[in-house]
C-alpha positions as CSV (number, residue, x, y, z in Angstrom):
1,X,74.7,78.2,94.5
2,X,76.2,74.8,95.5
3,X,78.8,75.7,92.2
4,X,80.4,79.3,93.9
5,X,80.9,76.9,97.6
6,X,82.4,73.9,95.3
7,X,85.4,76.4,93.3
8,X,85.6,78.1,96.5
9,X,86.7,74.7,98.4
10,X,89.0,73.6,95.0
11,X,90.6,76.4,95.3
12,X,90.9,78.0,98.2
13,X,93.9,79.6,97.5
14,X,92.7,81.7,95.8
15,X,90.5,83.3,97.5
16,X,93.1,83.3,100.0
17,X,95.8,85.0,97.6
18,X,92.5,87.8,96.8
19,X,92.4,88.3,100.1
20,X,96.4,88.9,101.2
21,X,96.2,91.1,98.3
22,X,93.0,93.1,99.6
23,X,94.7,93.4,103.1
24,X,97.7,95.0,101.1
25,X,95.5,97.9,99.4
26,X,94.0,98.6,102.9
27,X,97.5,98.6,104.4
28,X,98.3,101.2,101.7
29,X,95.4,103.1,102.8
30,X,96.3,102.3,106.6
31,X,100.0,102.6,106.9
32,X,99.9,100.9,110.4
33,X,101.2,98.0,109.2
34,X,98.2,96.4,110.8
35,X,96.6,94.9,107.5
36,X,100.3,93.9,106.4
37,X,100.9,91.4,109.4
38,X,97.0,90.1,108.6
39,X,98.1,90.1,104.8
40,X,100.9,87.8,105.8
41,X,98.2,85.5,107.5
42,X,96.1,85.3,104.7
43,X,99.1,84.7,102.5
44,X,100.0,82.2,104.6
45,X,96.7,80.5,104.7
46,X,96.5,80.5,101.0
47,X,100.3,78.5,101.4
48,X,98.5,76.1,103.4
49,X,95.4,75.3,101.1
50,X,97.6,75.1,98.0
51,X,100.0,72.5,100.1
52,X,96.5,70.2,100.4
53,X,95.9,71.9,104.0
54,X,92.2,71.8,104.1
55,X,90.1,74.9,105.3
56,X,90.5,74.5,109.1
57,X,94.3,74.4,109.2
58,X,94.5,76.8,106.7
59,X,92.2,79.0,108.7
60,X,94.2,78.1,111.6
61,X,97.7,78.7,109.9
62,X,96.4,82.4,109.1
63,X,95.0,83.3,112.2
64,X,98.4,82.2,114.4
65,X,100.7,83.4,111.2
66,X,99.3,87.3,111.8
67,X,98.7,87.3,115.4
68,X,102.1,86.1,115.2
69,X,103.0,89.0,113.1
70,X,100.5,91.4,115.2
71,X,102.6,90.2,118.0
72,X,106.6,89.9,117.5
73,X,107.5,91.8,114.1
74,X,105.3,94.8,114.0
75,X,106.4,96.3,117.2
76,X,110.1,95.9,115.5
77,X,109.7,97.2,112.5
78,X,107.3,100.2,113.9
79,X,110.5,100.9,116.3
80,X,112.6,100.6,113.3
81,X,110.7,103.0,111.1
82,X,110.0,105.9,113.9
83,X,113.4,105.7,114.7
84,X,115.2,106.9,111.8
85,X,116.8,110.1,111.5
86,X,115.0,113.5,112.8
87,X,114.1,114.9,109.4
88,X,114.9,118.9,110.1
89,X,112.7,121.3,108.0
90,X,111.9,124.9,107.5
91,X,114.6,126.9,108.5
92,X,115.9,124.4,111.2
93,X,117.1,122.5,107.6
94,X,119.6,125.6,107.1
95,X,120.9,125.1,110.3
96,X,124.9,124.5,109.3
97,X,124.8,124.7,105.8
98,X,127.0,127.0,104.0
99,X,127.0,130.2,102.5
100,X,128.5,133.2,100.1
101,X,128.5,136.1,101.6
102,X,127.1,138.6,98.7
103,X,127.3,142.0,100.7
104,X,130.2,142.0,103.3
105,X,128.4,141.5,107.0
106,X,129.2,143.5,110.4
107,X,127.7,143.2,113.2
108,X,124.4,145.2,112.4
109,X,123.8,144.1,108.1
110,X,124.9,141.9,105.4
111,X,123.9,139.4,103.2
112,X,124.3,135.8,101.9
113,X,123.2,133.6,99.9
114,X,122.0,130.4,101.1
115,X,120.3,127.7,99.8
116,X,119.8,129.8,96.6
117,X,117.9,132.3,98.2
118,X,119.2,136.0,99.5
119,X,119.3,136.1,103.1
120,X,119.7,138.9,105.4
121,X,123.1,137.8,107.7
122,X,125.2,139.0,111.0
123,X,128.0,137.6,112.0
124,X,128.2,135.8,115.3
125,X,131.2,137.2,116.5
126,X,130.3,141.1,115.9
127,X,133.6,142.2,116.2
128,X,134.6,140.2,113.1
129,X,133.6,141.6,110.0
130,X,133.0,139.8,107.0
131,X,134.0,140.2,103.2
132,X,131.8,140.0,100.5
133,X,132.7,136.5,98.3
134,X,133.4,134.4,101.6
135,X,132.3,131.7,102.4
136,X,130.2,131.1,105.7
137,X,128.3,128.8,107.7
138,X,124.7,129.0,109.0
139,X,124.6,129.4,113.1
140,X,121.1,129.6,113.7
141,X,118.2,131.4,111.9
142,X,116.9,134.9,114.2
143,X,113.4,135.7,112.2
144,X,114.7,135.9,109.5
145,X,118.6,136.5,109.6
146,X,120.8,134.5,109.4
147,X,123.8,134.1,112.1
148,X,126.8,133.1,110.0
149,X,130.5,132.8,111.1
150,X,133.6,132.2,108.4
151,X,134.5,128.5,107.4
152,X,138.0,129.5,106.6
C-alpha cells in the first residue's frame, strides 16, 4: 500500500492533472462554469507540483486559484455568456424577413412564400393591394397570417 502513496508523492502533478480532467468532464455535464474554475485550480496545483512545490504548497495554490477564478472570472464569464444577442425562434424569427407574394394580397387574403413555406398573408395597409411576384417584408405574424408591406 505504501507503494501507491510513494508514487503519488513523486507524481502528484499527474494526480492533479487527472483531477483537472475529471472536473472538466463534470463541467461539460453541468455547464455552470463552477467545475471549470475548480479544474483551473487543479491544473495550477499540478503545475506547482511539477516544478517542485510540496503537497501543502500545491493544495494552497489550487485552492487560491480555484476560489480566485470563482470570485473574479466566473461572474464576468457568466455576464458575457448571458448578454449575447437575443435569439428569436419560431414565428418571432420570421418578423423582418423578406417574402415573395404567390397570390395577390388585399385586405382580406393572399399568400406569400416565407422561409420556404406558403403562408396566408394580408397587407399592413388595407387600402394597398400587393401584386403576385412582389417582394414584401413581414411586419408581424398574426396567428397563422403574415402581415406584410411592400419592400419597394
